[in-house]
Structures are given as C-alpha cells and as structure tokens.
C-alpha positions as CSV (number, residue, x, y, z in Angstrom):
1,M,4.3,-16.9,-20.4
2,N,6.1,-15.1,-23.2
3,S,8.4,-12.4,-22.0
4,T,11.9,-11.0,-22.2
5,V,14.2,-13.4,-20.3
6,A,17.9,-13.0,-20.3
7,A,20.2,-16.0,-20.5
8,P,21.0,-17.3,-17.0
9,G,24.7,-17.0,-17.4
10,I,24.6,-13.3,-18.1
11,W,21.6,-12.2,-16.2
12,T,22.0,-9.3,-13.7
13,D,19.3,-7.4,-11.9
14,G,19.2,-4.0,-13.6
15,K,17.0,-2.7,-10.8
16,R,19.2,-4.0,-8.0
17,H,20.2,-0.5,-6.7
18,L,17.0,1.2,-7.8
19,W,15.0,-0.8,-5.3
20,W,16.3,1.6,-2.6
21,L,14.0,4.3,-4.2
22,G,11.1,2.3,-2.6
23,A,12.3,3.7,0.7
24,L,11.8,7.3,-0.5
25,P,8.0,7.5,0.3
26,M,8.8,6.4,3.8
27,A,11.2,9.3,4.4
28,T,9.2,11.9,2.5
29,P,7.1,13.2,5.5
30,V,10.3,14.0,7.4
31,L,12.2,15.4,4.4
32,S,9.2,17.6,3.4
33,G,8.9,18.9,7.0
34,I,12.5,19.9,7.0
35,F,12.2,21.7,3.6
36,A,8.9,23.3,4.6
37,L,10.5,24.8,7.8
38,A,13.6,25.9,6.0
39,T,11.8,27.6,3.1
40,G,8.5,28.6,4.6
41,V,6.7,27.0,1.6
42,Q,3.7,25.4,3.5
43,T,2.6,23.3,0.5
44,L,5.8,21.2,0.9
45,W,4.1,19.5,3.9
46,W,1.9,17.9,1.2
47,S,4.9,16.3,-0.6
48,G,3.9,12.8,0.3
49,V,0.6,13.1,-1.6
50,V,2.2,15.0,-4.5
51,V,4.9,12.2,-4.9
52,I,2.2,9.5,-5.2
53,F,-0.3,11.3,-7.4
54,G,1.9,13.6,-9.3
55,L,5.6,12.8,-9.5
56,I,5.4,9.0,-9.8
57,P,2.7,9.0,-12.5
58,M,4.5,11.6,-14.5
59,I,7.8,9.7,-14.5
60,D,6.0,6.5,-15.2
61,G,4.7,8.0,-18.4
62,L,8.2,9.2,-19.4
63,L,10.0,5.9,-18.7
64,G,7.4,3.4,-19.8
65,E,7.4,-0.3,-19.1
66,D,9.8,-3.1,-18.2
67,R,8.6,-6.6,-19.2
68,S,11.9,-8.4,-18.4
69,N,11.8,-11.5,-16.1
70,P,14.6,-13.2,-14.3
71,P,15.4,-16.7,-15.6
72,E,13.8,-19.4,-13.5
73,T,17.2,-21.0,-12.8
74,I,18.3,-17.7,-11.1
75,V,15.2,-17.3,-8.9
76,P,16.3,-19.6,-6.0
77,D,19.6,-17.7,-5.6
78,L,17.8,-14.4,-6.0
79,E,15.5,-15.3,-3.2
80,K,18.4,-16.1,-0.9
81,Q,20.1,-12.7,-1.3
82,T,19.6,-10.9,2.0
83,Y,20.4,-7.6,0.3
84,Y,16.8,-7.4,-0.9
85,R,15.4,-8.1,2.5
86,W,17.5,-5.3,4.1
87,I,15.8,-2.8,1.7
88,I,12.4,-3.9,3.1
89,Y,13.6,-3.8,6.7
90,S,14.9,-0.2,6.1
91,C,11.5,0.8,4.8
92,V,9.9,-0.3,8.1
93,A,12.5,1.7,10.1
94,L,12.1,4.8,8.0
95,M,8.3,4.6,8.3
96,C,8.5,4.4,12.1
97,L,10.9,7.4,12.1
98,S,8.5,9.4,9.9
99,V,5.4,8.6,12.0
100,V,7.1,9.5,15.3
101,T,8.7,12.7,13.9
102,T,5.7,14.0,12.1
103,A,3.4,13.2,15.1
104,W,5.8,15.2,17.3
105,M,5.8,18.1,14.8
106,A,2.0,18.1,14.5
107,A,1.6,18.0,18.3
108,G,3.8,21.0,19.1
109,G,7.2,20.2,17.7
110,V,7.1,23.1,15.2
111,D,6.1,25.5,17.9
112,W,9.0,24.2,20.0
113,I,11.4,24.9,17.1
114,I,9.9,28.4,16.6
115,G,10.4,29.1,20.3
116,G,14.1,28.3,20.1
117,G,13.9,24.8,21.5
118,L,16.0,23.3,18.8
119,M,18.9,25.7,19.4
120,Q,18.7,25.3,23.1
121,W,18.9,21.6,22.7
122,A,21.9,21.9,20.4
123,Q,23.7,24.1,22.9
124,A,22.9,21.8,25.8
125,H,24.4,18.9,23.9
126,H,27.4,21.0,22.7
127,L,26.5,20.5,19.0
128,Q,28.8,22.7,16.9
129,G,30.2,22.8,13.5
130,G,28.3,21.2,10.6
131,L,25.0,20.7,12.5
132,A,24.8,24.1,14.2
133,G,24.5,26.0,11.0
134,P,21.5,24.1,9.5
135,M,19.7,24.1,12.9
136,S,20.1,27.8,13.3
137,Y,18.9,28.4,9.8
138,I,15.8,26.2,10.2
139,T,15.0,27.9,13.5
140,E,15.3,31.4,12.0
141,R,13.2,30.5,9.0
142,A,10.5,28.9,11.2
143,Q,10.3,32.0,13.4
144,V,9.8,34.1,10.3
145,H,7.0,32.0,8.9
146,G,5.2,31.3,12.1
147,T,3.2,28.4,13.5
148,I,1.3,25.8,11.4
149,G,-2.3,26.2,10.4
150,W,-5.0,23.7,9.6
151,F,-3.9,23.3,6.0
152,T,-0.3,22.5,7.1
153,Y,-1.6,20.1,9.8
154,L,-3.7,18.3,7.2
155,G,-0.8,18.1,4.8
156,M,1.4,16.6,7.5
157,A,-1.2,14.0,8.3
158,M,-1.9,13.1,4.7
159,S,1.8,12.9,3.8
160,T,2.3,10.6,6.7
161,G,-0.7,8.6,5.7
162,A,0.8,8.2,2.2
163,A,3.9,6.7,3.9
164,T,1.9,4.4,6.2
165,G,-0.4,3.4,3.4
166,I,2.6,2.3,1.2
167,A,4.0,0.7,4.3
168,I,1.0,-1.7,4.2
169,N,2.5,-3.0,1.0
170,I,5.8,-3.5,2.9
171,A,3.7,-5.5,5.4
172,H,2.2,-7.4,2.5
173,E,5.7,-8.4,1.3
174,L,6.8,-9.4,4.9
175,G,3.5,-11.1,5.9
176,H,3.9,-13.8,3.3
177,K,7.2,-14.9,4.8
178,T,7.5,-17.5,7.6
179,K,10.5,-16.0,9.5
180,P,9.4,-14.7,12.9
181,L,11.4,-11.4,12.4
182,E,9.6,-10.7,9.1
183,Q,6.2,-11.5,10.6
184,F,7.0,-9.2,13.5
185,L,8.0,-6.4,11.1
186,A,4.8,-6.9,9.1
187,K,2.8,-6.1,12.2
188,V,5.0,-3.1,13.0
189,A,4.3,-1.8,9.5
190,L,0.6,-2.2,10.0
191,A,0.5,-0.5,13.4
192,P,0.1,3.2,12.4
193,T,-3.0,2.5,10.3
194,F,-4.6,0.1,12.9
195,Y,-4.9,-2.5,10.1
196,G,-3.4,-5.5,11.8
197,H,-6.3,-7.7,10.7
198,F,-4.9,-7.5,7.2
199,F,-2.2,-9.8,8.3
200,V,-4.8,-12.6,8.7
201,E,-7.4,-11.7,6.1
202,H,-5.0,-11.1,3.2
203,N,-3.2,-14.5,3.5
204,R,-6.0,-16.7,4.5
205,G,-9.0,-14.9,3.1
206,H,-8.2,-12.9,0.1
207,H,-5.8,-15.4,-1.4
208,V,-8.4,-18.1,-1.1
209,R,-11.4,-16.2,-2.4
210,V,-9.8,-13.7,-4.8
211,A,-11.8,-12.8,-7.9
212,T,-15.1,-14.3,-6.5
213,P,-18.2,-12.5,-5.2
214,E,-17.3,-13.9,-1.8
215,D,-14.1,-11.8,-1.5
216,P,-14.6,-8.4,0.0
217,A,-11.3,-7.2,-1.5
218,S,-12.2,-8.0,-5.1
219,S,-14.2,-5.1,-6.7
220,R,-17.0,-5.7,-9.1
221,L,-17.9,-4.4,-12.5
222,G,-20.2,-1.4,-12.0
223,E,-19.1,-0.9,-8.4
224,S,-17.6,2.5,-7.6
225,F,-14.6,2.8,-5.3
226,W,-16.7,4.8,-2.8
227,V,-19.2,1.9,-2.6
228,F,-16.3,-0.7,-2.5
229,L,-14.4,1.1,0.3
230,P,-16.8,0.5,3.2
231,R,-17.7,-3.0,2.0
232,S,-14.1,-4.0,1.8
233,V,-13.1,-2.4,5.1
234,W,-16.0,-3.9,7.1
235,F,-16.2,-7.4,5.6
236,S,-12.4,-7.9,5.5
237,L,-12.3,-7.1,9.2
238,R,-15.2,-9.4,9.9
239,S,-13.6,-12.2,7.8
240,A,-10.3,-11.9,9.6
241,W,-12.0,-12.2,13.0
242,H,-14.1,-15.2,11.8
243,L,-10.9,-16.9,10.4
244,E,-9.1,-16.6,13.7
245,R,-12.1,-17.6,15.7
246,E,-12.4,-20.8,13.7
247,R,-8.7,-21.5,13.9
248,L,-8.7,-21.1,17.7
249,H,-12.0,-23.1,18.1
250,K,-10.3,-26.1,16.4
251,Q,-7.6,-25.8,19.2
252,G,-10.3,-25.7,21.9
253,L,-9.5,-22.0,22.6
254,P,-11.9,-19.0,22.8
255,A,-11.7,-16.3,20.3
256,V,-10.5,-13.7,22.8
257,H,-7.1,-15.3,23.5
258,W,-3.5,-14.2,23.4
259,K,-3.0,-16.6,20.5
260,N,-5.5,-14.6,18.4
261,T,-3.4,-13.1,15.6
262,V,-5.8,-10.3,14.9
263,L,-5.7,-9.2,18.6
264,T,-1.9,-9.5,18.8
265,A,-1.5,-7.5,15.5
266,W,-3.9,-4.8,16.9
267,L,-1.8,-4.7,20.1
268,F,1.0,-3.2,18.0
269,S,-1.3,-0.3,17.1
270,V,-2.5,0.1,20.7
271,V,1.1,0.3,21.9
272,L,2.2,2.8,19.2
273,W,-0.8,5.0,19.5
274,G,-0.8,4.8,23.3
275,V,2.9,5.7,23.6
276,L,2.5,8.7,21.2
277,I,-0.6,10.0,23.0
278,A,1.0,9.5,26.4
279,W,4.1,11.4,25.2
280,L,2.5,14.1,23.0
281,G,-1.0,14.5,24.6
282,V,-4.4,14.2,23.1
283,T,-3.7,16.9,20.5
284,V,-2.0,14.2,18.5
285,I,-5.1,12.1,18.2
286,P,-6.6,13.9,15.1
287,F,-3.2,13.5,13.4
288,L,-3.1,9.8,14.1
289,V,-6.7,9.3,13.0
290,I,-6.3,11.2,9.7
291,Q,-3.1,9.5,8.7
292,G,-4.5,6.1,9.7
293,I,-7.7,6.5,7.6
294,Y,-5.9,7.9,4.6
295,G,-3.2,5.2,4.9
296,F,-5.6,2.2,4.9
297,S,-7.7,3.9,2.2
298,L,-4.7,3.7,-0.1
299,L,-4.5,-0.1,0.5
300,E,-8.2,-0.4,-0.4
301,V,-8.0,1.7,-3.5
302,V,-5.2,-0.5,-4.7
303,N,-7.3,-3.6,-3.9
304,Y,-10.1,-2.0,-6.0
305,V,-7.8,-1.6,-9.0
306,E,-6.2,-5.0,-8.8
307,H,-9.2,-7.3,-9.5
308,Y,-11.9,-5.0,-10.9
309,G,-14.6,-7.0,-12.6
310,L,-12.5,-10.2,-12.8
311,L,-14.2,-13.5,-12.0
312,R,-13.1,-17.1,-11.5
313,Q,-15.7,-19.3,-13.1
314,K,-17.4,-22.1,-11.3
315,L,-16.6,-25.7,-12.2
316,P,-19.2,-28.5,-12.6
317,N,-18.4,-29.6,-9.0
318,G,-19.4,-26.2,-7.7
319,R,-15.9,-25.0,-6.9
320,Y,-14.2,-22.0,-8.4
321,E,-11.5,-22.6,-11.0
322,R,-8.0,-22.1,-9.8
323,C,-6.7,-18.6,-9.7
324,S,-4.6,-17.9,-12.8
325,P,-2.8,-14.9,-14.3
326,R,-6.1,-13.8,-16.0
327,H,-7.6,-12.9,-12.6
328,S,-5.5,-9.9,-11.7
329,W,-4.9,-6.6,-13.4
330,N,-1.2,-6.0,-13.9
331,S,1.1,-3.2,-15.0
332,N,4.8,-3.1,-16.1
333,R,5.2,0.6,-15.5
334,I,8.7,0.6,-14.2
335,V,8.6,3.5,-11.8
336,T,5.5,2.4,-9.9
337,N,6.9,-1.1,-9.8
338,I,10.1,0.1,-8.1
339,F,8.2,2.2,-5.6
340,L,5.7,-0.6,-4.8
341,F,8.2,-3.4,-5.0
342,Q,6.5,-5.0,-8.1
343,L,3.1,-5.2,-6.5
344,Q,1.8,-4.6,-10.0
345,R,3.0,-8.0,-11.1
346,H,0.1,-9.2,-9.2
347,S,-0.7,-12.3,-11.1
348,D,2.6,-13.9,-10.2
349,H,2.1,-12.9,-6.6
350,H,-1.2,-14.9,-6.5
351,A,0.4,-17.8,-8.2
352,Y,3.3,-17.8,-5.9
353,P,2.4,-15.8,-2.7
354,T,5.8,-16.4,-1.0
355,R,7.9,-15.3,-4.0
356,S,9.8,-12.2,-3.1
357,Y,9.4,-8.9,-5.0
358,Q,12.7,-9.1,-6.9
359,A,11.7,-12.4,-8.5
360,L,8.1,-11.6,-9.6
361,R,7.4,-12.2,-13.3
362,H,5.3,-10.6,-16.0
363,F,2.8,-12.8,-17.8
364,D,1.7,-11.9,-21.3
365,E,-1.7,-13.6,-20.7
366,S,-2.5,-11.4,-17.7
367,P,-4.8,-8.4,-18.3
368,Q,-2.8,-5.1,-18.4
369,L,-3.9,-1.7,-17.1
370,P,-3.5,1.3,-19.3
371,Y,-1.4,3.1,-16.6
372,G,0.5,2.2,-13.4
373,Y,-1.2,1.7,-10.1
374,A,-0.3,5.3,-8.9
375,S,-2.2,6.8,-11.9
376,M,-5.0,4.3,-11.7
377,I,-5.7,5.4,-8.1
378,V,-6.6,8.9,-9.4
379,W,-9.0,7.4,-12.0
380,A,-10.6,5.2,-9.3
381,Y,-11.5,8.3,-7.2
382,V,-13.8,9.6,-10.0
383,P,-16.3,6.8,-10.7
384,F,-17.6,7.9,-14.1
385,L,-14.1,8.4,-15.4
386,W,-13.0,5.0,-14.0
387,R,-15.9,3.2,-15.7
388,R,-15.2,4.9,-19.0
389,L,-11.6,3.8,-18.7
390,M,-12.1,0.3,-17.4
391,D,-15.5,-1.2,-18.1
392,H,-14.8,-1.8,-21.8
393,R,-11.4,-3.4,-20.9
394,V,-13.2,-5.9,-18.6
395,L,-15.7,-6.6,-21.4
396,A,-12.9,-7.2,-23.9
397,H,-11.1,-9.5,-21.5
398,Y,-14.2,-11.7,-21.6
399,S,-14.6,-11.4,-25.3
400,G,-17.7,-9.3,-25.0
401,D,-19.6,-11.7,-22.6
402,V,-20.4,-9.6,-19.6
403,R,-21.9,-12.6,-17.8
404,L,-18.4,-13.9,-17.2
405,A,-17.4,-10.8,-15.2
406,N,-17.8,-10.2,-11.5
407,L,-20.9,-8.0,-11.5
408,Q,-22.2,-5.6,-8.9
409,P,-25.4,-7.4,-7.8
410,S,-27.4,-4.1,-7.6
411,K,-26.4,-3.3,-11.2
412,R,-26.6,-6.7,-12.8
413,K,-29.7,-6.1,-14.9
414,Q,-28.5,-2.7,-15.9
415,L,-25.1,-4.1,-17.0
416,L,-26.7,-6.9,-18.9
417,R,-28.8,-4.4,-20.8
418,Q,-25.9,-2.1,-21.4
419,Y,-23.3,-4.5,-22.4
420,G,-25.2,-7.7,-23.4
421,T,-28.7,-7.1,-24.7
422,R,-28.9,-10.6,-26.1
423,Y,-28.3,-12.1,-22.6
424,T,-30.9,-13.0,-20.1
425,D,-30.5,-14.4,-16.6
C-alpha cells in the first residue's frame, strides 16, 4: 500500500467537518419541498435525484481525488471518537424526518397548506414573529401555484427514494458494528426500503462470497445492470433467509421465530409503513412503493459497480483465494467519498469490515474506476456505454486474460471469442 500518509504527530482529519455534508441528501427531500412550495418551481421536487446524478458528479470532476490515508498509529484513537458516530446517527434522524414529511406532503399535506391549514395551525399555537412570515409566504405561494400533479408526486417519491437509498449505506456503516444501538439504527435506516434482509445477507453472505460466481451481489463481465438487478434482489433475499434458517436450526429453533433477524428487521418496515398508512390513508401507498423500489435499486446499482467482472481465483484445495484489494473497484473522488462516507474505499472495507468510515484507506494496488460512484451509476444504467467504459478495464486488470474474470455464464463463449480468441474452455 503506497499512499500519502502524514506523520502521526502532525496528522489531522482535513475532512472532519466536511463529513456533515453526508447528511445533506437525507434532508434534501424536505428542503426541496419547502423551496418548491415557496417558488412554485415544480422541478425542485426532483432535487434529490439531481443532487446524486448531477451536482455530485459535477463537483467531483472539479475537485478531483484525495489519496491521503490516516497513519495506522492514529486509527485506534480515530475509531474511538464519538464525533464521527453522531454524524451517522444524525443522518438516520434526518432520513426519518424526510420520509415522514414527504409522505405527508404526498398524501395531502400540500393541499392542506394550500387550504390555509398551515396558517390556521400557526394561529392556534400562537406562533408569531420570525416563523409567521415564512409560513404566510409559503401558504400564499402554494395557493398561487396550486396542487401537485403526477410529475411532482413522482419527483417527491424519487427524491425521497434517493435519500432512503443512500440511507442503506448508513445502515451498512452501522450494521458492521456490534453495539445494540448501532444495530438498531441500522434496521431503522433499512425500514423505508423494506430491505431489512440486507442486514443479514451483506455481513454473512456478501462478505464471505464476494467476487465469486456464488455471490448474487457481485456483477459479472458482460452482465448488464438490468439483468443483474433482479438476480441480486431475489438471490440476496433468498440467501439471507437461508442463512438465518441455518443459524436457527443449529439452535434447535424453527425459521419462523422471533429470533430470526430477517423477520425482526422486516418488522421495522411493517411498523413504519403501517403507521404511515394508518395515519395518511391508502393514498400514501404508491409513494411508499416508488421510494422503496428506487431506494433499494440505488443500493443494487452500487453493488453492480463495486465488483464488476472481478473474480477470486480457486486454490488447489478448491477454496477461493482470500479477498484482497484487487477484488473491489475503488475511487478516490473526494466529493462522492464525503457523501457516501468513503464507501468508495471498498477494498479496505472488505479487508476490515468493522473499520469506521473515517479510517478507511486507499490501496494503490486496488483497481480504480474512471469516475466516482455517483457518475458510474449513470453509466451503469446504459449497458452498451457501461461495457465500452469498463470491459477493457476488467481485461487490463487481468493482463488480457479474460478467463480470470467473473464471466456472465450465458455470454462466456462470446466473451472468449471477443477478448481471448486463443483461449478455449
């Protein structure tokens, strides 16, 4: 590992205060709603999507990379600093606020504001001074621009889904910890997307099988994202259930049991969705479904990017070689790393799963993506562009020997002909 490491005696975390920017996507749905109501610019409801696919990639390109690593002697103290944990906890709280607020807006909250409900509430609670002015202005502007249409509704759901999708990364950070509070918050962060099984599958499935054909969350050379998506969703869910069933079986317990972590994680979703539907009515269901699907699809497209075509080789004893920095695609684009809490330093995460985001390191030997994850997601959505961008990088990573890559079975012969005419099975 050759990288820029400051001397322990003088090292400071230059991103210490910048990590709070990671909370911005969690708050974006609410902020965009306020600005949309105040200005009448309906496209502002789409701000969550624009931030991910527009703003972050653009700033990424301007600010470039950060390859610096904390000195190893500093890491134990860095891990102990609760400051960094409170940033993560705040993200969970903001995500919950956004989900509840935007669900309310989508289910009739905007119409309530237009009808003067906000001002009546303010008067009933004797709110005056600084708050009365903005509330009055928002009400007046909302009345001018009228109720929301399907385009606005979809933007609200998609922007919320962007927040809940990124919240899965927060759950990922928390789920690797052993403290009960952090495991609880991980399940809370997974609740809006109904993806509680990720809590089990990621830790005990993906981390064991990563970069092998047996891992549903490791994409294969020649496999498009749209083929990968249903495969990863279904087989990851099935794997999580099987892992819990086997664990409980060893304890002499049935699969359907209150100790089943998949079921208890899903219970968080049942409670959240159930409370919102009971409070807001069935009109909120389309909103919840759209944000949930879009949210977990963001996790899956990141999964697709992280290990595309990479393969751990089999040893003479039939086992796979140990996971190394060479088995994850990485990026040092500083802006995406701040917003995703250094998820892009993925090789170090697989080497040390419990290591906190502020201590993750860059490895020179790990394969590097041409852009940050936020940009790569856009490429992944267009299969022919993705393959033009990435296939030759996978091939170069294996010194031209395509047989060493994780190949899509249905395209194996085609890939061998295309990239390795001298090879035969």
